[in-house]
C-alpha positions as CSV (number, residue, x, y, z in Angstrom):
1,X,-56.5,98.9,-4.0
2,X,-57.9,101.9,-2.3
3,X,-56.9,100.4,1.3
4,X,-53.1,100.6,0.0
5,X,-53.5,104.0,-1.6
6,X,-54.7,105.4,1.6
7,X,-51.6,103.5,3.8
8,X,-48.9,105.1,1.2
9,X,-50.5,108.4,1.5
10,X,-50.4,108.7,5.4
11,X,-47.0,107.3,5.5
12,X,-45.9,110.3,2.8
13,X,-47.9,112.8,4.9
14,X,-46.2,111.6,8.2
15,X,-42.8,111.5,7.0
16,X,-43.8,115.5,5.6
17,X,-45.2,115.9,8.9
18,X,-41.9,114.7,10.8
19,X,-39.5,116.6,8.6
20,X,-41.2,120.0,9.0
21,X,-41.1,119.5,12.6
22,X,-37.7,118.5,12.7
23,X,-36.5,121.6,10.7
24,X,-35.5,119.5,7.8
25,X,-37.8,121.1,5.5
26,X,-39.7,124.6,5.3
27,X,-43.1,124.7,6.4
28,X,-44.5,126.5,3.4
29,X,-47.7,128.0,5.6
30,X,-44.9,129.8,8.0
31,X,-43.1,132.9,7.5
32,X,-39.3,132.8,8.0
33,X,-38.1,135.4,10.4
34,X,-35.1,137.0,8.8
35,X,-32.6,139.9,9.8
36,X,-34.3,142.5,8.0
37,X,-37.8,141.6,10.5
38,X,-35.9,143.0,12.9
39,X,-34.7,146.5,11.3
40,X,-37.7,148.6,12.6
41,X,-37.6,151.2,15.2
42,X,-35.3,154.4,15.5
43,X,-33.2,153.6,18.6
44,X,-30.1,151.8,19.3
45,X,-28.7,152.0,22.5
46,X,-31.0,152.8,25.6
47,X,-29.7,153.9,28.6
48,X,-31.2,154.9,32.0
49,X,-30.3,154.9,35.8
50,X,-31.1,152.0,38.0
51,X,-33.6,152.5,40.7
52,X,-31.8,154.5,44.0
53,X,-28.3,154.4,42.1
54,X,-27.7,157.3,42.7
55,X,-30.3,157.8,45.3
56,X,-32.4,161.0,45.0
57,X,-31.6,161.8,48.6
58,X,-28.1,161.0,50.8
59,X,-26.0,162.2,53.4
60,X,-22.5,164.5,53.2
61,X,-19.4,162.2,53.5
62,X,-21.3,159.2,52.4
63,X,-20.8,156.1,50.3
64,X,-23.4,155.8,47.0
65,X,-23.2,153.9,43.9
66,X,-24.0,155.3,40.2
67,X,-25.8,152.8,38.2
68,X,-27.0,152.5,34.5
69,X,-28.7,149.8,32.5
70,X,-28.1,149.6,28.5
71,X,-29.5,147.8,26.0
72,X,-29.2,147.4,22.4
73,X,-32.6,147.7,21.1
74,X,-31.6,148.3,17.5
75,X,-30.8,145.7,14.6
76,X,-26.8,145.8,15.1
77,X,-23.9,144.8,17.4
78,X,-21.7,147.7,18.8
79,X,-18.5,147.1,19.7
80,X,-16.3,149.2,22.0
81,X,-18.9,151.7,23.2
82,X,-18.1,153.8,26.2
83,X,-20.2,155.3,29.0
84,X,-18.5,158.6,30.9
85,X,-20.1,159.5,34.3
86,X,-19.8,163.3,35.3
87,X,-20.1,164.5,38.8
88,X,-19.9,167.4,40.5
89,X,-16.6,167.4,41.7
90,X,-17.1,170.0,44.7
91,X,-19.5,167.8,46.2
92,X,-18.8,164.1,45.5
93,X,-16.1,161.8,44.2
94,X,-15.4,158.6,42.5
95,X,-13.6,155.8,44.5
96,X,-12.1,154.6,41.5
97,X,-10.9,157.6,39.2
98,X,-11.1,154.7,36.1
99,X,-14.4,154.6,36.6
100,X,-15.5,157.5,34.8
101,X,-15.0,155.9,31.4
102,X,-16.5,152.5,31.1
103,X,-16.2,150.3,27.8
104,X,-18.8,148.0,26.6
105,X,-19.9,145.7,23.6
106,X,-23.8,144.5,23.2
107,X,-25.2,142.8,20.6
108,X,-28.3,143.6,18.6
109,X,-31.5,142.3,17.9
110,X,-31.5,139.2,15.6
111,X,-33.1,135.9,14.7
112,X,-30.5,134.3,17.2
113,X,-31.1,137.4,19.5
114,X,-34.6,138.5,19.3
115,X,-34.4,141.2,21.9
116,X,-30.7,142.4,22.2
117,X,-28.3,142.3,24.7
118,X,-28.4,143.6,28.0
119,X,-25.7,145.3,30.5
120,X,-25.6,146.6,33.9
121,X,-22.8,149.2,35.3
122,X,-22.4,150.2,38.5
123,X,-19.6,152.5,40.0
124,X,-18.9,153.5,43.7
125,X,-19.0,157.2,44.9
126,X,-18.8,159.2,47.8
127,X,-20.1,162.1,48.7
128,X,-18.2,165.2,50.1
129,X,-19.0,168.0,52.9
130,X,-21.2,170.5,51.8
131,X,-21.0,174.5,52.9
132,X,-21.5,174.8,56.5
133,X,-23.9,177.1,56.3
134,X,-26.3,174.9,54.2
135,X,-28.5,172.2,55.3
136,X,-28.6,170.5,52.0
137,X,-27.0,170.7,48.4
138,X,-28.8,169.8,45.2
139,X,-26.2,168.1,42.8
140,X,-26.2,166.7,39.7
141,X,-25.0,163.4,37.8
142,X,-24.6,162.7,34.1
143,X,-24.1,159.8,32.3
144,X,-23.3,160.0,28.6
145,X,-23.0,157.1,26.4
146,X,-21.0,157.1,23.1
147,X,-21.1,154.3,20.5
148,X,-20.4,153.0,17.1
149,X,-23.6,151.9,15.0
150,X,-24.7,151.3,11.7
151,X,-27.5,151.2,9.4
152,X,-28.7,149.0,6.4
153,X,-31.0,148.8,4.1
154,X,-32.2,146.5,1.1
155,X,-34.5,147.6,-1.6
156,X,-35.4,146.5,-5.0
157,X,-34.9,149.3,-7.6
158,X,-36.1,149.8,-11.4
159,X,-33.4,149.9,-14.0
160,X,-34.9,151.9,-17.1
161,X,-32.5,151.3,-20.0
162,X,-35.2,153.0,-22.2
163,X,-35.3,156.5,-21.1
164,X,-36.8,157.9,-23.7
165,X,-39.4,155.0,-24.5
166,X,-37.9,154.1,-28.0
167,X,-38.0,150.4,-27.6
168,X,-41.0,148.8,-29.1
169,X,-41.4,146.1,-25.5
170,X,-43.2,146.2,-22.4
171,X,-41.2,147.4,-19.5
172,X,-41.2,145.2,-16.4
173,X,-40.7,147.9,-13.9
174,X,-41.1,151.5,-13.7
175,X,-39.0,154.0,-11.9
176,X,-40.4,155.5,-8.3
177,X,-39.4,156.9,-5.5
178,X,-39.4,154.6,-2.5
179,X,-40.1,155.8,0.8
180,X,-38.7,154.2,3.9
181,X,-40.1,153.8,7.8
182,X,-36.6,153.7,10.3
183,X,-34.4,150.4,10.1
184,X,-33.8,149.5,13.7
185,X,-31.0,152.4,14.1
186,X,-31.1,156.1,15.1
187,X,-29.9,157.2,12.0
188,X,-32.4,156.2,9.3
189,X,-32.7,156.1,5.3
190,X,-35.7,157.8,4.5
191,X,-36.0,158.5,0.9
192,X,-34.7,157.0,-2.6
193,X,-35.3,159.1,-5.8
194,X,-34.1,157.1,-8.9
195,X,-32.5,158.8,-12.1
196,X,-31.6,157.5,-15.2
197,X,-29.1,160.0,-16.7
198,X,-27.5,159.9,-20.3
199,X,-23.7,159.2,-20.5
200,X,-21.2,160.4,-22.6
201,X,-21.1,157.3,-24.4
202,X,-24.7,157.0,-26.3
203,X,-24.8,153.6,-26.0
204,X,-25.0,153.9,-22.0
205,X,-27.1,154.9,-19.2
206,X,-26.1,156.2,-15.7
207,X,-28.2,154.9,-12.7
208,X,-28.4,157.8,-10.0
209,X,-30.2,157.9,-7.0
210,X,-30.5,160.7,-4.2
211,X,-30.7,159.3,-1.0
212,X,-32.5,160.9,2.3
213,X,-30.5,160.5,5.5
214,X,-32.1,161.2,8.8
215,X,-30.9,161.7,12.7
216,X,-34.5,160.0,13.9
217,X,-32.8,159.1,17.2
218,X,-32.6,161.0,20.8
219,X,-28.9,162.1,20.2
220,X,-26.0,163.3,18.4
221,X,-24.4,162.0,15.2
222,X,-20.6,161.9,15.8
223,X,-17.7,160.9,13.8
224,X,-17.3,157.3,13.9
225,X,-13.7,157.3,15.1
226,X,-14.1,159.7,17.8
227,X,-16.2,158.5,20.4
228,X,-13.5,157.6,22.9
229,X,-12.8,161.2,22.9
230,X,-16.2,162.2,23.1
231,X,-17.0,159.9,26.0
232,X,-13.8,161.4,28.0
233,X,-14.3,165.1,27.7
234,X,-11.8,165.9,25.2
235,X,-12.2,169.0,23.3
236,X,-14.9,168.3,20.1
237,X,-14.0,169.8,16.9
238,X,-17.2,170.6,15.2
239,X,-16.0,168.9,12.2
240,X,-16.4,165.5,14.0
241,X,-20.1,166.1,14.5
242,X,-22.8,164.9,12.3
243,X,-20.5,163.0,10.1
244,X,-21.7,159.8,8.2
245,X,-20.1,157.7,6.4
246,X,-22.1,156.1,3.5
247,X,-21.6,152.7,0.7
248,X,-24.1,152.1,-1.6
249,X,-23.8,149.0,-3.9
250,X,-26.0,148.2,-7.1
251,X,-25.9,144.5,-7.1
252,X,-22.4,144.2,-7.0
253,X,-21.2,147.3,-8.3
254,X,-20.3,150.1,-5.9
255,X,-21.6,153.3,-6.7
256,X,-19.9,156.9,-6.2
257,X,-21.4,159.0,-3.7
258,X,-21.1,162.8,-2.9
259,X,-20.6,164.4,-0.6
260,X,-18.9,161.5,1.2
261,X,-18.7,161.7,4.1
262,X,-22.0,162.9,4.5
263,X,-22.4,166.1,7.1
264,X,-25.9,166.2,8.9
265,X,-27.2,169.6,8.6
266,X,-30.3,170.4,10.8
267,X,-30.2,166.3,11.5
268,X,-30.9,165.5,8.1
269,X,-29.1,165.7,4.7
270,X,-29.0,163.6,1.4
271,X,-26.3,162.2,-0.6
272,X,-26.3,161.5,-4.7
273,X,-24.7,158.4,-5.6
274,X,-24.5,157.3,-9.4
275,X,-23.0,154.1,-11.1
276,X,-20.5,156.0,-13.5
277,X,-19.2,153.3,-15.4
278,X,-22.8,153.0,-17.1
279,X,-24.9,150.3,-18.1
280,X,-25.8,149.4,-21.8
281,X,-28.8,150.6,-23.7
282,X,-29.5,147.6,-25.4
283,X,-30.3,145.8,-22.2
284,X,-33.8,145.3,-21.5
285,X,-35.4,147.3,-18.3
286,X,-34.7,145.2,-15.4
287,X,-34.8,145.4,-11.7
288,X,-31.9,145.0,-9.3
289,X,-31.1,145.2,-5.9
290,X,-29.5,148.4,-4.2
291,X,-28.1,147.9,-0.6
292,X,-27.3,151.0,1.1
293,X,-24.8,150.8,4.5
294,X,-24.5,154.0,6.6
295,X,-21.8,154.2,9.2
296,X,-21.4,156.6,12.0
297,X,-21.0,157.3,16.0
298,X,-23.4,158.0,18.2
299,X,-24.1,160.2,21.5
300,X,-26.7,161.1,24.0
301,X,-26.5,161.7,27.8
302,X,-29.3,161.7,30.7
303,X,-28.7,162.7,34.1
304,X,-30.3,162.9,37.5
305,X,-30.6,165.0,40.6
306,X,-29.2,164.0,44.1
307,X,-29.9,166.2,47.3
308,X,-26.9,166.1,49.9
309,X,-28.1,166.6,53.2
310,X,-25.8,167.1,56.4
């Protein structure tokens, strides 16, 4: 009997092991990777010049290349991004004038792409003659990247329907502030403060949240609809800078947020969101998911010096 039982146990263990390794069932001892695991860090698109493109030194009336490598190190995809190249036109020229602004798309870090997309862009240029009385001229090549990006955070918050502590029951949670680290993007949700407000209807309470947002990246926040203008050297209205669209959901209910869009001052600000329809007080205190989504444009520049010799 014991031999038969041991044999059956061995068969069962073999089946379970086979299913785990084939992916049919989840190993309870291994943590499953989710998209939230990639929402860390304070950068979106990183850009740097390629080695010797442009060269640190070259000669007048001579061809050279300008190249950049882009990497999406954040947790969100970007589409219809732009790179613009600016040169000192008295001493350099692009071989193809359409190369001054180049579009791109890059996928962010995810379960299926843990490192995010990379992309190399190279354009061709020529140096011009420098001043007759000069032996050399120091010129500057500038690359500017503009792209749409997003920040998202899911948290669990406490909905306290007994704000005056009148109910004789133990609460399953307590209201508390939530401090956060960056979410894999250059604009971060840094703190969430919760408050339950009385409503005009005495049978309701209104959940309200003060959400602090900060530019934690190495560039500037811009209107997501104006990224092509900013990278094409079009005049920029100050109203197009530091603009963030925000959407906040409490479970399946969208909250009313003010101000919207949010205008960052000194790279940070806060928005207040409230569920105007309220929640009945006769409900027991409970926890609920709160989802915050930020949409915005982002831009920054890099530059390097090129010495043009005779």
